[in-house]
C-alpha positions, -999 to 999 in steps of 0.1 A, spaced: -2 2 0 14 35 -10 12 66 13 -19 79 -10 -37 48 -6 -30 47 33 -42 85 36 -75 79 16 -85 48 38 -75 66 72 -94 95 59 -127 76 54 -122 56 86 -121 90 105 -151 104 86 -169 73 97 -159 76 131 -168 110 135 -202 105 119 -208 74 143 -197 96 171 -219 125 160 -251 102 158 -244 85 191 -240 118 211 -275 128 195 -290 97 207 -273 103 242 -292 137 243 -325 124 239 -324 102 271 -314 107 306 -314 83 336 -326 87 372 -313 62 398 -339 52 423 -326 45 457 -290 45 451 -267 26 474 -298 18 495 -305 56 502 -340 71 502 -334 94 472 -339 99 435 -304 107 417 -306 134 405 -333 150 426 -339 176 401 -336 168 363 -336 195 332 -346 180 297 -359 192 265 -393 182 251 -391 147 238 -365 134 262 -370 99 274 -361 98 311 -353 62 324 -357 54 361 -334 23 370 -340 9 406 -308 3 428 -326 -9 459 -360 -23 468 -393 -13 478 -398 21 457 -423 32 432 -429 67 414 -462 85 421 -468 116 400 -475 145 426 -480 175 400 -475 180 361 -482 205 334 -518 207 323 -522 183 291 -494 161 301 -501 124 305 -475 111 331 -491 83 353 -458 71 371 -454 34 378 -481 8 371 -501 -1 400 -503 33 418 -490 40 452 -495 5 465 -473 -13 440 -435 -14 448 -406 -25 425 -372 -39 434 -336 -39 424 -332 -44 387 -366 -28 377 -366 -1 349 -394 23 341 -392 49 312 -415 80 304 -410 102 275 -417 139 285 -434 161 258 -451 190 275 -430 220 290 -431 227 326 -425 212 361 -431 177 369 -431 167 406 -429 130 419 -423 111 448 -417 72 462 -450 68 483 -436 46 510 -406 70 517 -425 101 509 -421 114 545 -385 104 543 -380 130 516 -377 107 486 -391 134 461 -380 144 427 -385 167 398 -382 166 362 -382 202 344 -391 203 309 -378 235 289 -365 243 254 -328 242 265 -331 213 287 -305 233 309 -315 251 339 -320 289 335 -290 310 337 -286 334 364 -275 361 340 -247 377 359 -232 341 370 -247 344 405 -240 319 434 -241 282 422 -256 256 444 -225 231 452 -247 201 445 -248 211 409 -211 217 407 -203 179 406 -186 177 439 -203 162 469 -213 189 494 -192 171 521 -160 181 501 -169 217 507 -171 210 546 -138 194 545 -122 222 526 -137 249 550 -128 229 581 -91 225 566 -87 262 561 -103 268 596 -79 248 612 -49 261 596 -61 296 607 -66 284 641 -30 268 642 -16 303 632 -34 321 660 -22 292 686 15 296 675 13 333 677 3 335 711 26 305 723 54 327 706 45 360 720 34 348 756 50 315 763 37 285 783 13 291 814 33 296 846 12 269 861 26 243 833 52 217 844 78 207 820 99 176 818 129 188 833 114 199 868 
């Protein structure tokens, strides 16, 4: 094979891979996933999901004894939640899908764990994204991709460095207490 044939073949393969990648990303944008009870916790993950009209949301169970009961939805929408209503529960491995066509806010809950806060929201808008704050205002840490606990750890670390510096300053300036006994006495 000469250089020209190699380049022609490689160029065709690259174009084909690009076309497949583009069609794969378009398909990925038309569906989203919500995990029901991840790790045995009583939550939907994510709790709040933004999608565009025509997006299919797949609900995947990762723990037992949950369902989806629709609390509110836009007028003209036809979402009914999981089959069987509030009394039918599903276990790990169950999957349920719904395609959201009507724009607006859909609120739902797991009926047996409603009082524990197992609530979720799907917001359907044209962009499929949260509305921008315009000026880049404060961002909720949950939406930054870092668990909230990491922020507390960072804050505590900075606080302890500051406290250590203050303690060191006072120890150097004033020394030990006259009532402290050292090892040489």
